C-alpha positions in Angstrom: -0.3 -163.6 -27.9 -3.0 -166.2 -27.0 -5.8 -164.9 -29.3 -7.5 -165.4 -32.6 -7.1 -162.3 -34.7 -10.2 -163.2 -36.7 -12.3 -163.4 -33.6 -11.0 -160.2 -32.2 -11.7 -158.3 -35.4 -15.3 -159.5 -35.2 -15.4 -158.7 -31.4 -14.3 -155.1 -31.9 -16.8 -154.7 -34.6 -19.6 -155.9 -32.3 -18.4 -153.5 -29.6 -18.4 -150.6 -32.0 -22.0 -151.3 -33.0 -23.2 -151.7 -29.4 -21.2 -148.8 -28.0 -20.2 -146.4 -30.8 -18.9 -143.8 -28.4 -16.8 -146.2 -26.5 -15.7 -148.5 -29.3 -12.2 -147.0 -29.6 -11.6 -146.9 -25.9 -12.7 -150.5 -25.6 -10.2 -151.5 -28.2 -7.4 -149.6 -26.6 -8.0 -151.0 -23.1 -9.4 -154.5 -23.7 -7.4 -157.4 -25.0 -3.7 -158.0 -25.4 -2.8 -154.5 -26.4 -1.8 -154.4 -22.7 1.9 -155.3 -22.8 3.2 -158.5 -21.1 5.8 -156.5 -19.1 5.5 -158.5 -15.8 9.3 -159.0 -15.9 9.8 -155.5 -14.5 8.4 -156.7 -11.1 10.9 -159.6 -10.7 13.2 -159.1 -7.7 15.8 -161.8 -8.4 19.5 -160.9 -8.8 20.5 -161.2 -12.4 23.3 -163.7 -11.5 24.5 -165.6 -8.5 27.3 -163.2 -7.7 25.7 -160.2 -6.1 27.4 -156.9 -5.4 26.4 -154.3 -2.8 24.4 -151.3 -3.8 25.1 -148.6 -1.3 27.1 -147.5 1.7 24.9 -146.3 4.7 26.8 -143.1 5.1 25.6 -142.1 8.6 27.1 -145.3 10.0 30.6 -144.6 8.6 33.1 -143.6 11.2 36.8 -143.8 12.0 39.8 -143.5 9.7 38.7 -144.8 6.4 39.9 -143.8 2.9 37.9 -144.2 -0.3 34.8 -145.8 1.4 32.9 -146.0 -1.9 35.6 -148.3 -3.3 33.7 -151.2 -1.9 30.9 -150.5 -4.4 32.9 -149.8 -7.5 35.6 -152.5 -7.1 37.9 -150.1 -9.1 39.8 -148.8 -6.1 40.8 -149.8 -2.6 39.1 -149.0 0.6 41.4 -148.8 3.6 40.5 -149.0 7.3 43.2 -147.8 9.7 43.2 -147.9 13.5 45.8 -146.9 16.0 45.5 -147.1 19.8 42.8 -144.7 21.0 41.2 -144.3 17.6 37.5 -144.5 16.9 36.8 -148.0 15.6 36.6 -147.8 11.7 33.1 -148.9 10.7 31.3 -149.2 7.4 27.8 -150.5 6.8 27.1 -151.9 3.4 23.6 -152.2 1.9 22.8 -154.9 -0.6 19.5 -153.2 -1.3 17.2 -156.2 -0.4 17.3 -159.3 1.7 19.7 -161.9 0.2 21.1 -165.2 1.2 24.4 -166.9 0.7 28.1 -166.7 1.4 29.9 -163.3 1.6 33.3 -162.9 0.0 35.7 -160.1 0.6 38.7 -159.4 -1.7 41.4 -158.1 0.6 44.2 -156.2 -0.9 46.4 -156.8 2.0 47.0 -155.8 5.6 49.7 -154.3 7.9 50.2 -154.4 11.6 53.3 -153.4 13.7 52.2 -155.5 16.7 51.7 -159.3 17.0 48.7 -160.8 15.4 46.9 -160.1 12.1 44.7 -157.0 11.9 41.1 -158.1 12.7 37.9 -157.3 11.0 34.5 -158.3 12.4 31.3 -158.6 10.5 27.7 -158.3 11.8 24.7 -159.1 9.6 21.2 -157.8 9.8 18.0 -157.8 7.8 17.2 -154.2 9.1 19.0 -151.2 10.3 16.7 -151.3 13.3 18.5 -154.4 14.7 22.0 -153.7 13.3 24.5 -153.8 16.1 28.0 -155.1 16.6 26.6 -158.6 16.5 24.3 -160.2 13.9 20.5 -160.0 14.3 20.6 -163.8 14.3 23.4 -166.3 14.4 23.0 -170.0 14.3 25.3 -170.0 17.4 22.4 -168.3 19.2 20.6 -171.6 19.4 23.6 -173.7 20.5 24.6 -174.5 24.1 27.4 -172.2 25.4 30.0 -174.9 25.0 29.2 -175.4 21.4 28.9 -171.9 20.1 30.9 -171.2 17.0 30.8 -167.4 17.2 29.8 -164.7 19.7 27.3 -163.3 17.1 29.8 -161.8 14.8 32.1 -163.3 12.2 35.8 -162.8 12.8 38.6 -162.4 10.2 42.3 -162.4 10.7 43.3 -160.5 7.6 46.5 -161.7 5.9 49.3 -159.4 4.7 49.1 -160.5 1.1 46.1 -160.0 -1.2 43.5 -162.9 -1.1 39.8 -163.6 -1.2 38.1 -164.5 2.1 34.8 -166.4 1.9 32.5 -166.8 4.9 32.9 -170.5 5.8 31.4 -172.0 8.9 34.1 -172.8 11.4 37.2 -171.4 12.9 40.7 -170.6 11.5 42.7 -171.5 14.6 42.5 -174.2 17.3 38.9 -175.0 16.4 37.8 -172.2 18.7 39.5 -169.0 17.6 38.7 -166.5 14.7 35.4 -168.1 13.8 32.7 -167.4 11.3 29.1 -168.5 10.9 29.1 -169.3 7.2 25.9 -168.6 5.3 23.8 -165.6 6.2 20.4 -164.2 5.3 20.6 -160.4 5.5 20.3 -157.0 3.8 23.1 -155.1 5.7 26.6 -156.1 6.8 28.5 -154.0 9.3 32.3 -154.1 8.8 34.4 -152.9 11.7 38.0 -153.2 12.7 38.2 -154.8 16.1 39.5 -158.0 17.7 38.1 -160.3 20.3 40.3 -160.8 23.3 39.6 -164.5 23.1 41.1 -164.6 19.6 44.6 -163.7 20.9 47.3 -164.1 19.8 46.0 -164.5 16.3 44.3 -161.1 15.8 44.9 -157.5 16.8 42.6 -154.5 16.9 45.1 -152.2 15.3 46.9 -151.7 12.0 45.4 -151.2 8.5 43.3 -153.4 6.2 42.7 -152.8 2.5 39.6 -154.1 0.7 39.3 -154.0 -3.1 35.8 -155.5 -3.4 33.1 -157.6 -1.8 30.2 -159.7 -3.1 27.8 -162.5 -2.2 27.5 -165.9 -3.6 23.7 -166.2 -3.8 22.6 -169.7 -2.9 18.8 -169.4 -3.2 16.9 -170.2 -6.3 17.9 -167.7 -8.9 14.4 -166.7 -10.1 15.3 -164.6 -13.1 12.5 -163.9 -15.6 13.5 -166.8 -17.9 12.8 -169.2 -15.0 9.2 -168.3 -14.5 6.8 -171.0 -15.8 3.9 -169.1 -14.2 3.2 -165.4 -13.8 0.5 -162.9 -12.8 -0.3 -159.3 -13.9 -3.2 -157.1 -13.2 -4.5 -153.6 -13.3 -3.3 -153.1 -9.7 0.4 -152.3 -9.7 0.8 -152.9 -6.0 -0.7 -156.4 -6.1 1.6 -157.2 -9.0 4.7 -156.1 -7.1 3.7 -157.9 -4.0 3.1 -161.1 -6.0 6.6 -161.0 -7.3 8.1 -159.9 -4.0 6.6 -163.0 -2.4 8.0 -165.2 -5.2 11.4 -163.8 -4.4 10.8 -164.4 -0.7 10.2 -168.1 -1.6 13.2 -168.1 -3.9 15.6 -167.2 -1.0 14.1 -170.0 1.0 14.6 -172.6 -1.9 18.1 -173.9 -1.4 20.2 -177.0 -1.0 20.1 -178.7 2.4 23.5 -178.4 4.0 24.6 -179.5 7.4 26.2 -176.2 8.5 23.5 -174.0 7.1 20.5 -175.4 8.9 19.3 -173.8 12.1 20.6 -176.0 15.0 18.4 -177.9 17.5 19.5 -181.1 15.8 18.0 -180.1 12.4 20.6 -181.8 10.2 19.6 -185.0 8.5 21.8 -187.1 6.2 18.7 -188.2 4.3 18.2 -184.6 3.2 21.9 -183.6 2.8 22.6 -182.2 -0.7 18.9 -182.1 -1.7 17.0 -179.1 -2.9 14.4 -178.2 -0.3 12.0 -175.4 0.7 13.4 -174.0 4.0 11.0 -172.0 6.2 13.2 -169.0 6.3 16.4 -167.6 4.8 18.2 -166.7 8.0 16.3 -168.5 10.7 14.0 -171.5 10.9 16.3 -172.6 8.1 14.9 -176.1 8.1 12.0 -177.4 6.1 8.8 -177.8 8.1 5.8 -179.4 6.3 3.2 -176.8 7.6 5.0 -174.0 5.8 4.7 -176.0 2.6 0.9 -175.5 2.7 1.7 -172.0 1.4 5.3 -172.0 0.2 4.9 -175.1 -2.0 1.9 -173.5 -3.8 4.0 -170.4 -4.4 6.7 -172.6 -5.9 4.3 -174.6 -8.1 2.7 -171.4 -9.5 5.9 -169.6 -10.3 8.9 -171.9 -11.1 9.2 -175.5 -12.3 11.0 -176.8 -9.1 8.5 -179.1 -7.5 11.4 -181.2 -6.3 12.0 -178.7 -3.5 8.7 -179.6 -1.9 8.6 -183.2 -3.0 12.0 -183.9 -1.3 10.7 -182.7 2.0 7.4 -184.5 1.8 9.0 -187.8 0.9 11.7 -187.5 3.6 9.1 -186.9 6.3 6.9 -189.7 5.0 10.0 -192.0 5.2 10.3 -191.1 8.9 6.7 -192.0 9.8 6.4 -193.4 13.3 4.9 -196.9 14.0 1.7 -195.4 15.3 1.2 -193.4 12.1 2.4 -190.0 13.2 4.5 -188.1 10.7 7.2 -185.7 11.9 6.9 -182.0 11.0 10.6 -181.5 10.3 14.0 -183.1 10.7 14.5 -181.4 14.1 15.8 -183.5 16.9 16.0 -186.6 14.7 12.4 -186.2 13.5 10.9 -186.1 17.0 9.5 -182.5 17.4 6.0 -183.2 18.7 3.4 -181.2 16.7 -0.2 -182.2 16.4 -1.3 -180.3 13.3 1.7 -180.8 10.9 0.9 -184.5 10.1 -2.4 -183.2 8.7 -0.6 -180.6 6.7 1.5 -183.4 5.3 -1.7 -184.9 3.9 -2.8 -181.6 2.5 0.6 -180.8 1.0 0.8 -184.3 -0.6 -2.6 -183.6 -2.2 -1.4 -180.2 -3.4 1.7 -181.8 -5.0 -0.5 -184.3 -6.8 -3.0 -181.7 -8.0 -0.5 -179.1 -9.1 2.2 -181.4 -10.6 0.4 -184.7 -11.3 3.1 -186.6 -9.5 1.4 -190.0 -9.5 4.6 -191.8 -8.5 4.9 -189.9 -5.3 1.2 -190.2 -4.3 1.2 -193.9 -5.1 4.3 -194.6 -3.1 3.1 -192.6 0.0 -0.6 -193.6 -0.1 0.0 -196.3 2.6 1.4 -193.5 4.8 -1.8 -191.5 4.4 -3.9 -194.6 5.4 -1.7 -195.3 8.5 -1.8 -191.7 9.6 -5.5 -191.2 9.2 -6.7 -194.6 10.4 -4.2 -195.2 13.2 -2.8 -192.0 14.8 -5.7 -189.6 14.7 -8.3 -192.2 15.8 -6.0 -192.7 18.9 -6.6 -189.1 19.9 -10.3 -188.9 19.1 -12.9 -188.6 21.8 -15.4 -191.4 20.9 -18.3 -189.5 22.5 -17.9 -186.2 20.6 -16.1 -187.6 17.5 -13.6 -184.7 17.8 -9.9 -184.8 18.1 -9.0 -183.9 21.7 -5.6 -182.7 22.6 -4.7 -184.5 25.8 -5.8 -188.0 24.7 -3.2 -190.6 23.9 0.3 -189.2 23.3 -1.0 -185.7 22.3 -0.9 -183.9 25.7 2.4 -182.2 25.2 2.2 -181.7 21.5 2.3 -178.2 19.9 1.3 -176.6 16.6 2.6 -174.1 14.1 2.9 -171.4 16.8 3.3 -173.6 19.8 0.0 -172.3 21.2 -1.1 -173.3 24.7 -4.3 -175.0 23.6 -6.0 -178.0 25.1 -9.1 -180.1 24.7 -11.2 -180.1 21.5 -9.6 -177.4 19.5 -11.4 -176.1 16.4 -8.3 -175.7 14.3 -7.2 -179.3 14.7 -10.6 -180.6 13.9 -11.3 -178.5 10.8 -7.9 -179.2 9.5 -8.6 -182.9 10.1 -11.7 -182.5 8.0 -9.7 -180.9 5.2 -7.1 -183.7 5.3 -9.8 -186.4 5.3 -11.6 -184.9 2.3 -8.3 -184.5 0.4 -7.3 -188.0 1.2 -10.7 -189.3 -0.1 -10.1 -187.4 -3.3 -6.7 -188.9 -3.7 -8.2 -192.4 -3.1 -10.8 -191.7 -5.8 -8.3 -190.3 -8.3 -6.0 -193.3 -7.9 -8.9 -195.8 -8.2 -9.2 -199.1 -6.3 -9.6 -197.4 -2.9 -13.4 -196.9 -2.8 -13.6 -198.2 0.8 -11.0 -195.6 2.0 -12.7 -192.8 0.2 -16.1 -193.7 1.7 -14.7 -194.1 5.2 -12.8 -190.8 5.2 -15.7 -188.9 3.7 -18.1 -190.3 6.3 -15.7 -189.4 9.1 -15.2 -185.9 7.8 -18.9 -185.4 7.8 -19.2 -186.7 11.4 -16.4 -184.4 12.6 -17.9 -181.4 10.7 -21.3 -182.0 12.4 -19.5 -182.2 15.8 -17.6 -179.0 15.2 -20.8 -177.1 14.3 -22.7 -178.6 17.3 -20.0 -178.2 19.9 -17.7 -175.4 18.9 -19.8 -172.6 17.4 -20.3 -169.5 19.5 -23.7 -168.2 18.5 -23.2 -165.0 20.6 -20.6 -163.7 18.1 -21.3 -165.9 15.1 -17.9 -167.6 15.0 -16.2 -170.8 16.2 -14.6 -171.0 19.6 -10.9 -171.6 19.7 -11.2 -174.7 21.9 -12.1 -175.8 25.4 -10.8 -174.7 28.8 -11.7 -177.5 31.1 -15.2 -178.6 30.3 -16.3 -175.2 28.8 -15.3 -173.4 25.6 -12.4 -170.9 26.0 -13.7 -167.4 25.7 -11.6 -166.7 22.6 -11.8 -167.1 18.9 -8.9 -167.8 16.5 -8.2 -167.0 12.9 -6.9 -170.4 12.1 -9.9 -172.6 13.1 -12.4 -170.1 11.7 -10.7 -169.6 8.4 -9.9 -173.3 7.8 -13.4 -174.1 9.0 -14.6 -172.3 5.8 -11.9 -173.7 3.6 -12.7 -177.3 4.7 -16.4 -176.9 4.1 -17.3 -177.3 7.8 -18.9 -173.9 7.6 -21.8 -173.5 5.1 -22.2 -170.2 3.2 -24.3 -168.6 5.9 -21.9 -169.6 8.7 -18.9 -168.5 6.5 -20.3 -165.0 6.0 -21.1 -164.7 9.8 -17.5 -165.9 10.7 -15.8 -163.5 8.3 -18.0 -160.6 9.4 -16.9 -161.3 13.0 -13.2 -161.6 12.0 -13.4 -158.2 10.2 -15.0 -156.6 13.2 -12.8 -158.1 15.9 -9.4 -158.7 14.3 -8.7 -156.0 11.7 -5.5 -154.1 12.3 -3.7 -151.6 10.1 -1.1 -154.3 9.2 -3.5 -157.2 8.6 -5.9 -159.3 10.6 -4.7 -160.6 14.0 -4.8 -164.3 14.7 -6.8 -164.0 18.0 -9.5 -161.6 19.1 -8.3 -161.2 22.7 -5.5 -162.1 25.1 -7.1 -165.1 26.8 -4.3 -167.5 25.8 -1.4 -165.0 25.9 -0.6 -161.4 26.0 -0.5 -159.5 22.7 -2.2 -162.3 20.7 -4.9 -159.9 19.5 -2.2 -157.7 18.0 -0.2 -160.4 16.3 -0.6 -161.1 12.6 0.7 -164.2 10.8 0.6 -164.0 7.0 0.7 -167.8 7.0 -2.7 -168.3 8.7 -4.0 -165.0 7.1 -3.7 -166.7 3.7 -6.5 -169.2 4.6 -8.7 -166.3 5.7 -8.0 -164.4 2.5 -8.7 -167.4 0.4 -11.9 -168.1 2.4 -13.1 -164.5 1.8 -12.6 -164.9 -2.0 -14.4 -168.2 -2.1 -17.3 -166.8 0.0 -17.7 -164.0 -2.5 -16.1 -161.3 -0.3 -13.4 -160.2 -2.8 -13.3 -156.6 -1.6 -12.5 -157.6 2.0 -9.9 -160.1 0.8 -8.1 -157.5 -1.2 -8.3 -155.0 1.6 -6.7 -157.6 3.9 -4.0 -158.2 1.4 -3.3 -154.5 1.0 -3.1 -153.9 4.7 -0.8 -156.8 5.4 1.5 -156.9 2.4 1.5 -153.1 2.1 2.8 -152.9 5.6 5.6 -155.3 5.1 6.6 -153.7 1.8 6.7 -150.2 3.4 8.9 -151.3 6.3 12.4 -152.7 6.4 13.8 -154.7 4.9 11.2 -154.2 2.2 10.3 -156.8 -0.5 10.5 -160.0 1.5 7.5 -161.2 3.6 7.9 -161.5 7.4 7.4 -164.6 9.6 5.1 -162.6 11.8 4.0 -159.0 12.6 3.6 -157.9 16.2 1.9 -155.1 18.1 1.8 -151.8 16.2 3.3 -153.5 13.2 6.6 -154.4 14.8 8.7 -157.5 14.1 6.9 -159.9 16.4 10.0 -161.4 17.9 12.3 -158.5 17.5 15.7 -159.2 15.9 15.0 -163.0 16.1 12.1 -162.6 13.6 12.7 -164.1 10.1 11.9 -161.3 7.6 12.1 -163.7 4.6 9.7 -166.5 5.3 8.1 -168.8 2.7 5.0 -169.4 4.7 4.1 -165.8 4.3 3.8 -165.8 0.5 0.1 -166.7 0.3 -0.6 -163.7 -1.9 0.7 -165.8 -4.8 -1.9 -168.6 -4.6 -4.5 -166.1 -3.4 -4.2 -163.9 -6.5 -3.6 -166.7 -9.0 -6.3 -169.1 -7.8 -8.9 -166.4 -7.1 -8.3 -163.1 -8.9 -6.8 -164.7 -12.0 -9.2 -167.5 -11.1 -7.5 -170.8 -12.0 -7.4 -173.9 -9.7 -6.8 -177.6 -10.4 -9.7 -180.0 -9.9 -7.9 -183.0 -11.3 -4.3 -184.3 -10.8 -1.8 -182.1 -12.7 -4.6 -179.8 -13.8 -6.1 -182.6 -15.9 -9.3 -180.9 -14.9 -9.5 -177.3 -13.7 -11.8 -174.5 -12.7 -11.5 -170.9 -14.0 -13.5 -168.5 -12.0 -12.2 -164.9 -11.8 -13.2 -163.1 -8.6 -12.3 -159.5 -9.6 -13.2 -157.3 -6.7 -12.0 -153.9 -7.7 -9.3 -155.3 -10.1 -10.2 -154.2 -13.6 -8.2 -156.8 -15.6 -5.8 -159.7 -15.0 -3.8 -162.1 -17.0 -1.2 -164.7 -16.5 0.1 -168.2 -17.0 -0.4 -171.3 -14.9 2.1 -174.1 -15.4 0.8 -177.6 -15.8 2.6 -180.9 -16.6 1.3 -180.8 -20.2 1.9 -177.1 -20.8 0.6 -173.7 -19.7 -2.9 -172.6 -19.1 -3.0 -169.0 -20.4 -5.8 -166.6 -19.3 -6.8 -163.0 -19.7 -9.9 -161.3 -18.5 -11.1 -157.7 -18.6 -13.8 -156.2 -16.3 -13.0 -152.6 -17.1 -16.6 -151.9 -18.3 -18.4 -153.9 -15.6 -20.7 -150.9 -15.1 -22.0 -151.5 -18.6 -22.4 -155.3 -18.0 -19.4 -156.3 -20.1 -16.9 -159.0 -19.2 -14.3 -160.5 -21.5 -12.3 -163.7 -20.9 -10.0 -165.7 -23.1 -8.2 -168.9 -22.1 -6.2 -171.6 -23.7 -5.2 -174.9 -22.1 -3.2 -178.0 -23.2 -5.0 -180.5 -25.4 -6.8 -183.2 -23.5 -7.6 -181.0 -20.5 -11.2 -180.2 -19.5 -12.3 -177.2 -17.5 -15.2 -175.4 -16.1 -15.2 -171.7 -16.8 -17.3 -169.4 -14.7 -17.8 -165.7 -15.7 -19.6 -163.1 -13.7 -23.1 -162.0 -14.9 -25.6 -159.5 -13.6 -28.7 -161.6 -14.2 -30.0 -164.5 -16.3 -30.9 -162.3 -19.3 -27.3 -161.2 -19.9 -26.0 -162.6 -23.2 -23.0 -164.9 -22.9 -21.0 -165.8 -26.0 -18.4 -168.5 -26.5 -16.1 -167.8 -29.5 -18.7 -165.2 -30.7 -21.6 -167.6 -30.6 -24.5 -167.0 -28.2 -24.9 -169.7 -25.5 -26.9 -167.9 -22.8 -29.3 -165.0 -22.4 -31.1 -165.7 -25.7 -31.6 -168.5 -28.2 -28.6 -170.8 -27.8 -26.6 -171.0 -31.0 -24.5 -173.9 -29.7 -25.2 -177.0 -27.8 -23.4 -175.8 -24.6 -25.0 -176.2 -21.2 -24.7 -173.0 -19.2 -25.5 -173.0 -15.4 -26.4 -169.7 -13.9 -25.8 -169.7 -10.1 -24.4 -167.3 -7.6 -23.9 -164.4 -10.0 -21.8 -166.6 -12.4 -22.5 -168.3 -15.7 -20.6 -171.6 -15.8 -19.9 -173.9 -18.7 -17.7 -176.9 -19.6 -14.9 -176.5 -22.2 -12.2 -178.8 -23.7 -8.6 -177.9 -23.6 -8.3 -178.0 -27.4 -7.3 -174.5 -28.7 -8.6 -171.3 -27.3 -11.9 -170.3 -25.9 -13.1 -166.7 -25.6 -16.1 -165.9 -23.5 -17.8 -162.5 -23.6 -20.6 -161.2 -21.4 -22.5 -158.2 -22.5 -25.6 -156.3 -21.4 -27.2 -153.0 -22.2 -29.9 -151.5 -20.1 -33.3 -151.9 -21.7 -32.7 -155.3 -23.3 -30.0 -157.7 -24.4 -27.8 -156.8 -27.3 -25.6 -158.9 -29.5 -22.1 -157.8 -28.9 
């Protein structure tokens, strides 16, 4: 239980003396009497073979006997169709979004006419988009002459019992009775019908018997024993959404296989067979580096599988172009032209280094960072303004994470450039021997920051313009540039508060914050929410001290997704009125939308690395209205374990205990109401009175901060009673 029983006994005694009436309630609510029962929120299947949970009864039609046999596996379900009959149809619900290969145990089939009785399958993440064809098929993105399926999977059911497994390809003539293979879905529609184009191998009539069905789950099986990091708090909804997002990331963590990736030339032999973080479970099933800016953090903070992100980053680095540009993904033989994703590659490489301490990776790919930052981006920099300018060099036709129609000096590209430059400078410093690089990149980041503030800030609303339209700023403001402008340090505290105030006023929707404030660039942009970019706004709100608005944004956005189908998993994007922003095409299990995991762990729990592999770290809880939180943060040398309690903040009491691996050093910051509040470390007074220990405490911004070593456990208590300080 991460505590010193001797200290706690002393602590409870102090509390009883200070607050006699409340002593017993303190002891019952503070400390580790709260059970570590976070496992109840975990959404992973218990094993790789997953069985369906229910039959959607109002979709059942036609001549079917023992429809529930599909669920029990103890009796046979039979579908029978004669000429003129209603098509026998069953819709099976697996209870949540899953990913993998469906298997059906057929008990046999009979048909009096030529051809085997045919069953067709349609898959969907929601009932809303469930039809006779799947809500998305990889064939949808293939040229007509190369389509494998017409949107449904076809089965020519054999007369003898056997197990059919959904394998990509066709049973006959390379073009007839075809299936898509892997699917990401919640519902599967089973109906007895044959395609005319599959003749003479299938027929629409006869009978088919099914004894059971299941799914071979191919995502990361994130059962409780696999968690190396976890989070729990006083807010049950935040807890559940944290684990829902981990599960979302799990279904996107999978082996890269040729027939599973979304087409558009996404297959790459250099990734084949490797564990990767795909963008989505059913669609965008290819690893893009921008998504890793969120999904990799979720992975590092929950499971010990950094290889999934590292494999992607290394592969993209290995495909760096001669001018320094790094591809965003394997699509079209690594040629998809995006302007922002090479910068995300730097940011994600920094994150890998900081969260996992992978010195081998960062050393091997350091030359790629140099080439990217000192060759490619200078080639698209306006030497007069010092800003990146889309349209210079090769950049004119390049897109970004949402393929937005932006031109000129775009705020988002430039503030992301500042973030990448500063992260690269930190990498150079940590590695040693690269002082010139660190100095050059830091100086350039300062120049770009100054230029952004001078040229791209709209004083009329107190936020950054999106970019330029011709020679003037476009009359629109974007969530990405404004949020990352704060994250990168381009915006100072005053500007940050102004920006976030404007975003709250102009972009708040019942289902999150929109990514634009109007429709200047495209229709419905002011009604569209991306959880991906919203993460950076939420994080900026926490770091600016606006915890209540950060939590409100989380609750609106994740609450909306959790309350609507398919439930649990986080969506790629939300459209007007909370719809799926691209209809059935929308991926409803997307790793880039799992930012609640790092947002809550880094900010509410309060732990972030400041040295490679958490060799140095900051602990600064930002509670908002959360009363208590605890959890574990994995590091290469062992876990950082933390618990804090703010239940009695109205009485000026805050309690925090933390342990970290030996040899690690951290800065711990705890909230205080004013400089006279007593602060204790391991029951010895260090601030707010005569210091009993030689510990320097810095009071700033409503926090008391002090340095601690990673040896053993440190417990910090803050206590204040109106009318004077009191030894707790």
